[in-house]
Each structure stands twice: as structure tokens, then as C-alpha cells.
C-alpha positions in Angstrom: -17.6 -29.5 1.6 -15.2 -27.5 3.6 -16.6 -24.1 2.5 -20.5 -25.6 3.6 -19.1 -26.1 7.1 -17.3 -22.9 7.3 -19.9 -20.5 5.9 -23.7 -20.1 6.2 -25.7 -19.5 2.8 -26.3 -16.2 3.9 -22.4 -15.6 4.4 -21.7 -17.2 0.9 -24.3 -14.5 -0.5 -22.4 -11.8 1.2 -19.0 -12.9 0.1 -20.4 -12.8 -3.7 -21.8 -9.5 -3.3 -18.9 -7.7 -1.7 -16.8 -9.3 -4.2 -18.9 -8.1 -7.1 -18.8 -4.6 -5.4 -14.8 -4.5 -5.3 -15.0 -5.9 -8.8 -16.6 -2.9 -10.3 -14.7 -0.3 -8.1 -11.2 -1.9 -8.8 -12.1 -2.0 -12.4 -13.0 1.6 -12.3 -9.4 2.3 -11.1 -7.4 -0.4 -12.8 -8.9 0.2 -16.4 -7.1 3.5 -16.5 -3.6 1.7 -16.6 -4.2 -0.1 -19.8 -6.0 3.0 -21.4 -3.0 4.9 -20.6 -1.5 3.9 -23.7 -4.3 5.2 -25.6 -5.3 8.2 -23.4 -1.8 10.0 -23.6 -1.8 10.3 -27.1 -5.5 10.8 -27.7 -5.7 13.6 -25.1 -2.3 14.9 -25.8 -1.1 14.6 -22.2 2.4 13.8 -20.6 2.9 11.0 -18.3 3.2 13.4 -15.5 -0.4 14.7 -16.1 -1.6 11.0 -16.8 -0.3 10.4 -13.4 -2.1 13.2 -11.9 -5.2 11.8 -13.2 -4.7 8.6 -11.3 -3.8 10.6 -8.2 -6.5 12.8 -8.2 -8.9 9.9 -7.7 -6.8 8.6 -4.9 -6.5 12.0 -3.2 -10.2 12.6 -3.5 -11.1 9.1 -2.1 -8.4 9.7 0.7 -10.2 13.1 1.8 -13.6 11.6 1.4 -12.9 8.6 3.6 -11.4 10.8 6.4 -14.6 13.0 6.3 -16.8 9.9 6.2 -15.0 8.1 9.1 -16.8 9.8 12.0 -20.2 8.9 10.3 -19.0 5.2 9.7 -20.4 3.8 12.8 -23.5 6.0 13.0 -25.4 4.2 10.5 -26.7 1.0 9.3 -23.8 -0.3 7.1 -26.2 -1.4 4.4 -27.6 2.2 4.0 -24.2 3.5 4.4 -22.9 1.2 1.6 -25.7 1.9 -1.0 -25.4 5.7 -0.6 -21.6 5.5 -1.6 -22.0 3.1 -4.2 -24.8 5.1 -6.2 -22.3 8.0 -6.0 -19.5 6.1 -7.3 -21.7 4.9 -10.1 -22.8 8.4 -11.0 -19.0 9.5 -11.1 -18.2 6.6 -13.2 -20.9 7.8 -15.7 -19.5 11.3 -15.7 -16.2 9.5 -16.8 -17.9 7.8 -19.6 -19.1 11.4 -20.8 -15.9 13.3 -20.4 -14.7 14.5 -23.8 -11.5 16.4 -22.5 -8.6 15.8 -20.1 -9.9 18.6 -17.6 -13.4 17.0 -17.4 -12.0 13.6 -17.1 -9.9 14.9 -14.1 -13.2 16.6 -12.5 -14.9 13.0 -13.0 -12.2 11.0 -11.2 -12.3 13.5 -8.4 -16.0 12.8 -7.9 -15.8 9.2 -8.4 -12.9 9.1 -5.8 -15.0 10.9 -3.2 -17.7 8.1 -3.2 -15.4 5.2 -4.4 -13.0 5.9 -1.9 -15.4 4.7 1.1 -16.7 1.7 -0.6 -13.8 -0.5 0.3 -13.5 0.5 4.1 -17.2 -0.3 4.5 -17.0 -3.6 2.8 -14.2 -4.5 5.0 -16.3 -3.3 8.1 -19.0 -5.5 7.0 -16.7 -8.5 6.6 -15.4 -7.8 10.3 -19.0 -7.8 11.3 -20.3 -10.8 9.8 -17.3 -13.3 9.8 -15.0 -14.4 12.5 -11.2 -13.6 12.4 -10.2 -17.3 12.1 -11.9 -17.2 8.6 -11.4 -13.6 7.4 -8.4 -14.7 5.6 -10.4 -16.8 3.4 -13.0 -14.3 2.9 -10.5 -11.5 1.9 -9.2 -14.1 -0.5 -12.3 -14.6 -2.2 -13.1 -10.8 -2.2 -9.7 -9.9 -3.4 -10.3 -12.1 -6.2 -12.2 -9.1 -7.8 -8.7 -7.9 -8.6 -8.1 -11.2 -10.7 -11.9 -11.0 -12.0 -11.3 -7.3 -13.3 -8.2 -8.7 -15.2 -9.7 -12.0 -16.7 -13.2 -10.4 -17.5 -13.1 -6.7 -16.9 -9.7 -5.6 -18.5 -9.8 -7.6 -21.8 -13.5 -6.8 -22.4 -12.8 -3.1 -21.6 -9.8 -2.9 -23.8 -11.8 -4.5 -26.6 -14.5 -2.1 -26.2 -11.9 0.8 -26.2 -10.2 -0.5 -29.5 -13.9 -1.0 -31.1 -15.3 2.2 -30.0 -13.2 4.5 -27.7 -11.8 5.0 -24.2 -15.3 6.0 -22.9 -16.6 2.7 -23.5 -15.3 0.6 -20.7 -16.8 3.2 -18.2 -20.2 2.6 -19.5 -19.3 -1.1 -19.0 -18.9 -0.7 -15.2 -21.9 1.7 -15.1 -24.2 -1.3 -16.2 -22.7 -3.9 -14.0 -22.8 -1.6 -11.1 -26.4 -1.1 -11.4 -27.3 -4.7 -11.4 -25.0 -5.3 -8.3 -26.7 -1.9 -6.4 -30.2 -3.7 -7.1 -29.2 -7.1 -5.6 -27.8 -5.0 -2.5 -30.9 -3.0 -2.0 -33.2 -6.1 -2.2 -31.2 -8.9 -0.5 -28.6 -7.6 1.9 -29.6 -7.7 5.6 -29.3 -4.5 7.7 -26.0 -4.4 10.0 -26.6 -2.3 13.0 -25.0 -4.2 15.9 -22.3 -1.6 16.3 -25.0 1.1 16.8 -25.4 -0.3 20.4 -21.8 0.3 21.4 -21.8 3.9 20.3 -20.4 6.2 23.2 -19.4 9.3 21.1 -22.7 11.3 19.9 -20.8 13.8 17.5 -19.1 12.1 14.7 -16.3 14.4 14.7 -15.7 13.5 18.5 -15.9 9.8 17.4 -13.4 10.3 14.6 -11.0 12.1 17.0 -11.0 9.5 19.5 -10.4 6.9 17.0 -7.3 8.5 15.4 -6.0 9.4 18.7 -5.7 5.8 20.2 -2.1 5.0 20.2 -2.5 1.5 18.9 -4.4 2.7 16.1 -1.9 5.2 15.1 0.7 2.4 14.8 -1.5 0.5 12.7 -2.2 3.4 10.4 1.5 4.0 10.1 2.0 0.3 8.7 -0.6 1.1 6.1 1.4 4.2 4.7 3.6 2.0 2.5 1.2 -0.9 1.8 -0.2 0.5 -1.6 2.9 1.9 -3.1 3.6 -1.0 -5.2 0.3 -1.1 -6.8 0.0 2.8 -7.2 3.6 3.2 -8.3 3.7 0.5 -11.2 0.1 0.5 -12.4 -0.3 4.1 -13.9 2.7 3.3 -16.6 2.2 -0.5 -16.8 0.7 -0.5 -20.2 2.8 2.2 -21.6 6.2 0.3 -20.4 4.7 -2.9 -21.8 4.1 -1.5 -25.3 7.2 0.9 -25.5 9.9 -0.9 -23.7 9.0 -4.7 -23.5 7.8 -4.5 -27.2 4.0 -5.6 -26.8 1.5 -4.4 -28.8 -2.1 -3.1 -27.7 -3.9 -6.2 -29.2 -1.6 -8.5 -26.9 -2.3 -6.5 -23.7 -5.8 -8.0 -23.1 -4.0 -11.5 -23.4 -1.5 -10.6 -20.8 -4.0 -9.3 -18.2 -6.3 -12.3 -19.0 -3.6 -14.8 -18.2 -2.6 -13.0 -15.3 -6.0 -12.8 -13.9 -6.9 -16.6 -14.5 -3.8 -17.3 -12.3 -4.8 -14.7 -9.8 -8.4 -16.3 -9.4 -6.6 -19.5 -8.4 -4.2 -17.9 -6.1 -6.7 -15.8 -3.9 -8.7 -18.4 -2.6 -5.5 -20.4 -1.7 -3.7 -17.6 -0.4 -6.7 -16.7 2.1 -6.5 -20.4 3.3 -3.0 -20.3 3.9 -3.1 -17.1 5.7 -5.6 -18.6 8.2 -3.7 -21.7 8.5 0.0 -20.5 8.8 -0.4 -17.1 9.9 -1.5 -13.7 8.1 1.9 -12.0 8.9 3.9 -15.1 7.6 2.2 -14.8 4.4 2.5 -11.2 4.1 6.5 -11.7 4.5 6.5 -14.4 1.8 4.5 -12.2 -0.5 6.9 -9.1 0.0 9.8 -11.3 -0.7 8.3 -12.6 -4.0 7.1 -9.3 -5.0 10.5 -7.6 -4.3 12.2 -10.1 -6.5 10.0 -10.0 -9.5 9.6 -6.2 -9.4 13.3 -5.9 -9.7 13.4 -8.2 -12.6 10.4 -6.7 -14.5 11.4 -3.2 -14.1 14.7 -4.0 -15.7 13.3 -5.9 -18.8 13.8 -4.6 -22.4 12.1 -6.3 -25.5 10.7 -9.4 -24.0 8.5 -12.1 -25.4 5.2 -12.0 -24.2 5.3 -15.9 -22.8 8.2 -14.6 -20.4 6.2 -11.5 -19.4 3.1 -13.5 -18.7 5.3 -15.9 -16.3 6.7 -12.8 -14.8 3.2 -11.1 -14.3 1.7 -14.1 -13.0 4.2 -14.7 -10.2 4.6 -11.0 -9.3 0.8 -10.8 -9.1 0.9 -13.8 -6.8 3.2 -12.1 -4.5 1.4 -8.8 -4.4 -1.9 -10.7 -3.7 -0.2 -12.3 -0.8 0.8 -8.9 0.7 -2.7 -7.6 0.2 -4.9 -10.4 1.4 -3.0 -11.2 4.4 -2.3 -7.6 5.4 -6.3 -6.6 5.0 -7.3 -9.9 7.2 -4.8 -8.7 9.7 -5.9 -5.3 10.0 -9.5 -6.4 10.7 -8.5 -7.6 14.0 -7.2 -4.4 15.0 -10.0 -2.0 16.0 -12.7 -2.7 18.6 -16.4 -3.2 17.3 -17.6 0.3 18.2 -14.6 1.8 16.3 -14.6 -0.5 13.3 -16.1 1.7 10.8 -14.0 4.6 11.7 -11.0 2.9 11.8 -11.5 1.1 8.3 -12.1 4.5 6.9 -9.1 6.3 8.2 -7.2 3.2 7.0 -8.4 3.3 3.6 -7.9 7.1 3.3 -4.3 6.9 4.4 -3.8 3.9 2.0 -5.6 6.1 -0.9 -3.6 9.4 0.1 -0.5 7.4 0.2 -0.9 5.9 -2.9 -1.9 9.4 -4.7 1.5 10.6 -3.7 3.2 7.4 -4.8 1.6 7.9 -8.4 2.8 11.4 -8.3 6.3 10.3 -7.3 6.0 7.6 -10.0 5.3 10.4 -12.6 8.2 12.4 -11.3 10.5 9.4 -11.7 9.4 8.2 -15.1 10.5 10.2 -18.2 9.0 9.9 -21.6 11.5 9.8 -24.3 10.8 11.3 -27.7 10.0 7.9 -29.2 7.6 7.1 -26.3 10.3 4.8 -24.4 9.9 5.1 -20.7 13.3 5.8 -18.9 14.1 5.3 -15.4 11.3 2.7 -15.1 14.2 0.6 -13.2 14.4 3.5 -10.5 10.9 3.1 -9.9 11.3 -0.7 -9.3 13.8 0.1 -6.6 11.8 2.5 -5.1 8.7 -0.1 -4.6 11.2 -2.7 -3.4 12.5 -0.3 -0.7 8.7 0.4 0.3 7.9 -3.2 0.6 11.1 -4.0 2.8 9.9 -1.1 5.3 6.2 -2.3 5.2 7.5 -5.9 6.4 9.1 -4.3 9.2 6.0 -1.9 10.4 3.5 -4.8 9.8 5.0 -7.0 12.5 4.0 -4.5 15.2 0.5 -5.2 13.9 0.8 -8.8 14.0 2.3 -8.4 17.7 -0.5 -6.3 18.7 -3.3 -8.7 17.4 -1.8 -11.7 19.0 -1.4 -9.8 22.3 -5.1 -8.7 22.1 -6.3 -12.4 21.3 -4.4 -13.8 24.3 -6.3 -11.6 26.7 
């Protein structure tokens, strides 16, 4: 009953559409992590090379987001979203056809060019359609795409990879994405309200004006460390689980599925709590939980699957609290006329920072001759430090939003 009163039928439809979009984009990135245990021996690559594959997507996504930022407020958001989503699906198809490490790298760069813009456009759409007081709920549902990719995508993708080869999960993403694209084309309404507020005729002038506003710059600085945890831990998560924790490749889909089911429950709940008790408060709580569990996880040796499941579920709940609350808080920073550009720049900063984090992770982690990953505890301490600093930086964003809403 509560959702019926809060959201119109079209708003519910848009939540579902944006969630499915994020599902395919997130799965495209996340599926590389569990495939790492298969890709490294099959393509004869080192952890550093695998980290570079992950980083290549992030860097190209960050660069394209910056280039697209000036144009983000110049077009109907529906057309803008469709253009980049089609390019993303083409890039994913290239990944599905890549036979070598070099071609996979090229395909990841192409995919990142288009995929990196989709998230920022989706957040701009959310900001256009939903009021600030319910955006935590919306972000909670949309962020469920991470959980859905674990519950549905990763287990199915891993099973396809085990049954056929590592290309199969990418074909699965393409097929699901085509259906989502058709629904957007047919059912989504144009979003053009922001066009009436445009003052900068030149897209690059608009980008310059956006990135030169002091309060936007402070918000961007708080984004730098936001993605560090995920980008540093995810690339080597499957290899650490199999080589250090003692799990088998057959147990990985079970681990991801259980964690994802729990996250499906946590997502909407965290969104509601963010709207009710404060987005920054939930960010702090999520950071504390994440820091504690990362410290425990990265120092584990051979561990039973059940214990790893419990740790993963709690750790993912903490990470979800950080991402949902931070994303909802950021939607209140830009003005309507700058929303698309701000979100694109913010997403680019997050992607580039994540790419650097992946490279750093590859430099920290060392693969022993028996496949065992060494210095993974160092990785955990680095992630914890970044989370603590991000709590301090995000406090400024919270103060700015409160002052803005009070005027």
C-alpha cells in the first residue's frame, strides 16, 4: 500500500526499466570477477594483466563520461540513453566474440566508452522524475540490480561458462539487453524539461561551467574514493576465494547467489532507512560495517563456505548502504540545468578512480607459484583507509544539501 501511495504507475515502470538497465551494465562488469579464475589460466595472463582488463573498461568509461558530459543536458534523455545503451550492447557482443587477451582488452575499452555514460544518464532520469524525499527508495530498488546480477546473472553466467566457455555469459547479457532496449524505445516517455533551462549554447562551455563551480568541485572530490572498495576487491574476489579460502569453482555460484538474495532484501530496506533517518547517517553506518568486514575477510585463510557466506552477506549490506545513500545524496547537489553534466562528470570521476584502484590492486596482490594470492590483507587495509576518508569528505556534501534545501 505504501508504494502505491508514493509512486505513480509510470514511476513504478521507470524504476523497473532503470533497474533492468543497471542489471545488464552491472552484470557486464561483475561477471569478469568470477571469470577471473577461468580467464587467467586459459589466456595465460597474470593478475596484473587481468587487473588491466578491468581497468581498461573503467578508464574508457571515465573518459567517455567526461566527453559526453557537455552534451548530456542538450538532448532528450530518452534518446541519449538509447544511443549509449545500443553502443554498450554492441561492445558486449564484441567481448562475446573475442578469442584473445588483446581483442578482449579492445572490446572492454569499446564497451566502457558507451557503458560508462549509462549510469549517469539513469541517475539524471531519476532526479528528473522523482522528488528528493523518495530518491533513497528509488536508489534502493535500482541498486538491487547489483543483487539481481548476483542472484540471477552470476550463477547463470558461471554455469554457462562452465558448460560452454567464458564467452557465453556475454552473449546472455546481449540477449537480455536487446529486450530491455526495445521496451525503452516503445514505452519510455521523452524527458525534455531540462532543455528549457539551458543557457550555454556550446556543450564544451556548458561542461566548463559545470566543472568550475566550487560546490560541484567539492562534491566531485568526495566521489574519488567512493568506488575504491568495489574496484579493488572485486577483480580478485574469485581467485582469492578459490586459491586462499579453499572454495571450488562449483561453490562460487552458490556464494554469489546467497549474497545476492540477501542483498535483494537489503536494497529497498536501506533506501527507506536513508529517506527516513538521513542519507549521510546510513552512509556512515555502511562504511563502519564495510570496514570491519573487509578487515576480517581479507585476513581469512581456508574457511568453510557457510562462514564465508555470512561474512559476504554482511559485507555486501554495508557496501550497499554506502552506495545507495551516497547516490541518493548526490542527486540533490546539482541544479536542474546542470544535472546531466554533473552526473556524467561525477560518474567519470568514479570510473577513473575505480580504474586506478584496480591497477593499484594488481600492483599490491602477488600471485604465488601455486596460485595462492599474497598481500591480500594489504589490499583490505587500503580499502578500509579509503572508506574512512570518504566518510569525512561526504560530510561536506551532506552539509551543502541541507543548506540548499533550507533556502
